[in-house]
C-alpha positions as CSV (number, residue, x, y, z in Angstrom):
1,A,1.5,8.2,5.7
2,T,4.9,7.3,7.0
3,A,6.5,3.9,6.7
4,S,7.4,1.9,9.7
5,G,9.3,-1.4,10.0
6,D,11.7,-2.7,7.4
7,V,11.0,-0.2,4.6
8,G,13.1,-1.6,1.8
9,T,12.9,-0.3,-1.7
10,A,10.4,-0.6,-4.5
11,D,11.4,-3.1,-7.1
12,A,10.9,-1.2,-10.4
13,C,10.7,-4.5,-12.3
14,Y,8.1,-6.1,-9.9
15,T,5.4,-8.0,-11.8
16,W,2.0,-7.6,-10.3
17,G,-0.3,-10.7,-10.5
18,G,-3.8,-10.5,-9.3
19,T,-6.0,-8.3,-7.2
20,L,-4.8,-7.2,-3.7
21,R,-7.3,-6.6,-1.0
22,E,-7.6,-6.6,2.8
23,G,-6.5,-10.0,4.0
24,S,-3.9,-10.5,1.2
25,S,-0.3,-11.0,2.2
26,G,3.1,-11.5,0.7
27,E,5.6,-9.8,-1.5
28,A,3.0,-8.1,-3.7
29,V,1.4,-6.5,-0.7
30,R,4.9,-5.4,0.6
31,Q,5.6,-3.8,-2.8
32,L,2.3,-2.0,-2.7
33,Q,2.9,-0.8,0.8
34,I,6.3,0.7,-0.2
35,R,4.6,2.6,-3.0
36,V,1.7,4.0,-1.0
37,A,3.5,4.6,2.3
38,G,5.0,7.9,1.3
39,Y,1.8,9.3,-0.2
40,P,0.7,12.4,1.6
41,G,-2.5,12.1,3.5
42,T,-3.4,11.9,7.1
43,G,0.0,11.4,8.7
44,N,-0.9,7.8,9.8
45,Q,1.7,5.1,9.8
46,I,1.6,2.1,7.6
47,A,3.7,-1.0,8.4
48,I,5.7,-2.4,5.5
49,D,5.1,-5.9,6.6
50,G,3.4,-7.6,3.6
51,A,0.0,-7.9,5.4
52,F,-2.9,-5.9,3.8
53,G,-4.8,-4.6,6.8
54,P,-6.9,-1.6,7.6
55,A,-4.0,0.9,7.4
56,T,-2.9,-0.4,4.0
57,R,-6.5,-0.2,2.8
58,A,-6.8,3.4,4.0
59,A,-3.5,4.4,2.2
60,V,-4.6,2.7,-1.0
61,T,-8.0,4.5,-0.8
62,R,-6.4,7.9,-0.4
63,F,-4.1,7.2,-3.3
64,Q,-7.0,6.0,-5.5
65,S,-9.1,9.1,-4.6
66,A,-6.2,11.5,-5.4
67,Y,-5.9,10.0,-8.9
68,G,-9.6,9.9,-9.7
69,L,-9.9,6.2,-9.4
70,A,-12.7,4.2,-7.8
71,A,-11.6,4.6,-4.1
72,D,-12.5,1.1,-3.0
73,G,-9.2,0.2,-1.4
74,I,-8.7,-2.8,-3.7
């Protein structure tokens, strides 16, 4: 996946608080998008916009699957 929009940089000290899922929004989602946007996969684009939509869910699912996690997109 490639990033589009205002990419920014991942905050190495970012503190995660809560479960992110489709419909979530805000800085936590933006930090997640930055981290999964560059993960190899289908070549789709993911917007770094802080809105957890279908493209973010697909990127998270690919990431989870690659690391042997439950690939539920959450």
